[in-house]
N, C-alpha and C positions, 0 to 999 in steps of 0.2 A: 632817796630814793634807794628802797630796798631790793640787794640784788645776792644770787650766789654765784662764786666764780667758780668753774672748772678748775682744776690743776693745771690744766694745758696753758690754760691764761695767764694763769699767775707765774708758772715757770716762764712762759715765752716774754712774757714783760719784762722780770726781771734782768733774765740772760740774755735776752733778744732785741728788745724793743717793739718797735711799730705801734700798731693799734691797742695790742695787750699792754705797752706801757703806758699810754694814753689812759688807760683806764684805771692804772695804778695812780696815777697823777690827780684823775677826779677823785679816787679815793682819799687821796694824802690832804687834797684841799677841802676833805669833807662834803664833796657833794654826793657821794655814795655812800652806802650805808652797805658793808659786805658781813652776809650771815655765814657762819659755818656750824657744823656738829663736829663732838668730840673726834669721827670718824673722818672727818673731813680735815681737820685738824692733824691728825695723824697722819693721813696723806701729804699734805703737806709738807710736813717735816720733813718727812722720809726722802721724796722726791727732793726737796730742796739739800738735804745731805748727801744725796747722792750724785745730784748735779753740782754743787757745789766742790765737792773734792775732785771730780772730773774736770771740772769747767777752770778749780784755782781761781774762785771769784770770792773777792775778798769782802762785797757787798752781802753776800748771804747772811753773816752775823746780823746785819743791819736789818734785813728783811724780814728776818725771823723774829726779830724783836717786834719789827712795824707790825707783824701780822697779826701777834701776841696782843699787842698794847690795841691795834684798832678793830680787829674782828667782831661780832656779837657771835657769843657763843650759846647755842640753844641746844637744846636734846628734843629730838623731833618728836612731834605727836602724829605724824602719820607716817607709814610705812608702806611704800608702794612697791611693785614690782612691776615695772613698765618697759624698761629699757632690752634691747637685743644683748647688750651686755648688764651684767646684775650691778657688775661695781659701779656702775654710773647712776643706780635709783637713789642713790645715797643723797645726791644732788638734789634731786626731783623732793624726796624726802624733805630735805631741810626747805628748801625753796616754799613748800607748802606750809610747814610749820611758822615759817617767818612769814608769812603772807609776802613774800617777794613778789617783784614785779617781772622780774628776768631772771633767768638762769644765762648766763654770758659763756660761751664755750664753742670748742673748735672738733669737738668730736661728733662725729657724723650720727654715731648711734644716737648721741642727743639731739642733734639739730633735726632728725627724722622727723622727732614726734612735733615740731613746731611749737607745741601750746599743751598743756596740763593745766585742767581748773585754773585758767585764766592767769597763769603764768608762762610767760613769752620764753621761747628758749631760740636765743640768737648767737651771733657771731659777735666778735670783737669789732669788725668794721662796722657792722648794723647798731652795734649798740651805741658805738662813739659817735656815728652819725647822729641817731638820735638825741644825743646829748647836745 
């Protein structure tokens, strides 16, 4: 299953567990395929570096390597401007270009859209229940 992970879900899973961590486990077991663009990958790296230094989390290097090895990197063919927060448009552009089924997010600006061109935008809990 093709998905796009909002940065907040990735980071929550790595640093705090819960439903977001269950998504990371699905990814590790190759039950899902996670798509990113260069812009998303850069955001993942930046946020992980910032939080890793604050949390003194030794697994940050492991997760950065995991992300780089397991993400499917694409260059978006669709550029959208739909979100209240323009910074979130990159996730929609990625999902449309990747023909993903879901964007998994905890961001209300994305979640209020619910669906864009057959790409569902759902919470980590809703995604785990579907799996």
